[in-house]
N, C-alpha and C positions, 0 to 999 in steps of 0.2 A: 586809573590807581597814581598813585603820586607818592613817591617814598621821598622824606626830608631828611636830612642828615645835618645837626647842630654840632658845633665845634667852638672850641674859644672859650669855655670855662676853666677856672681855676681859682687858686688861693689869693686874695689881695688885702692888703690894709684899709682899713677905713679912709676915706679920702683918695682912694687910687680909684684905677679905671679899666676895663675890659671891655673888649670887642667881642661880640657875639657872631657867629655867621650859621646859615642854614643854608645849604645846596639842596635844591629840587631837582627830582628826576621824573622832568616833564618838558614836552616840546611846547607847552602853551602857557608858560610861567609866567607871563605876562596878564591872562587871563583870570589870576587867582589872586585874591587878598590872600594877604600874608598877615602874621599875628605872630606876638609873644606874649607867653605865658609864662606864670613861673607858681611853685608848691613848692611851700616849706614844710617842714615834718610836722603832722598831726593838722596840718591846714589844707583847707580847699584849693584846688587850682585857681588861681586869678589874672585877669586880665592885664598885661603890662603895655603894648601898644601895638597898634596894626597900622598898614598901609594899603591901601586900595589902588583900584587899577591906574586911577588918573594920580595916586601919588598922594591923594588925600589921607593925611594923618591922624590916628586917635591914640590917646593917650592917657593912661592911669593918674588921678591926680598926684598919686604918692611917687611917681617918677617925672613929673612933668619941671622942665628945667635940667636935669638932670641926664634923662635917656633920651636917644635920638635914633627912632628908626629909619632905615633908608633901603633902598633895593638896587639891584642892578640886573636889570632884565637879560642882557646879554650873557652875563653869567648865571643866570638861574639862581641869584643867589640874595638872600635879604639878613641883613644887619642888623645889631643892636649895640649903639656904642654908649656904653654906660659908664658915666663918669660922678665924681663925689659920692662912691659908694659908701653905703650904710650899713652896718651889722644886720639890720631889719630886711636887707635886701638878698640876704642868705637864702639861697632855694634851689632848686632844681628848676632849670628854663628850657622849656619848649618850644619850638617853633610849630606852628600850624597854617592849612590852607585851607582855603573854601574857595569853589569858582563862583559864589553868587552873593555870599553874606560879609557884609563889611560892618561888625558890630565887637562888642565884648564879651560875648555869650558863650562860656566854652563847648558847650555840648552843639551850638551849629556850624563848628568847623568839621569839616569831614576827613582831613588828614591831618595825624601828628608824628615827630620826631621821637626818638626814645629820651630825648632831654639830656642836658649836660648843667654840671654842678658848679655852681658860683658860692663861693665860701669867703665871706668879708669878714677878717677878724678887727679886734677892738683894741 
């Protein structure tokens, strides 16, 4: 069982930046694919970014060039640096983990955090 705790959300003006963090409670953090997803009110949860065991990176087209995912295996933490934020980035952001799946599908990730709210004002 892996527990994930997100932090770093908040209110920011359009064009601003935020860095989200996700701390994982597992001794084998380096063996998990880590992903970030988001869910806006009335919409389905969607993929944002993922980082694999070998630090291979995946991004949704909507965030490429603005968001950067990274991980620090020594700290059991995955980050999402979000720059040039837009009002349409407003959502609850979730951290997810999986020991074998390295993709974009919500249903394939086994472990989820509770989410952190990101609100971008125009």
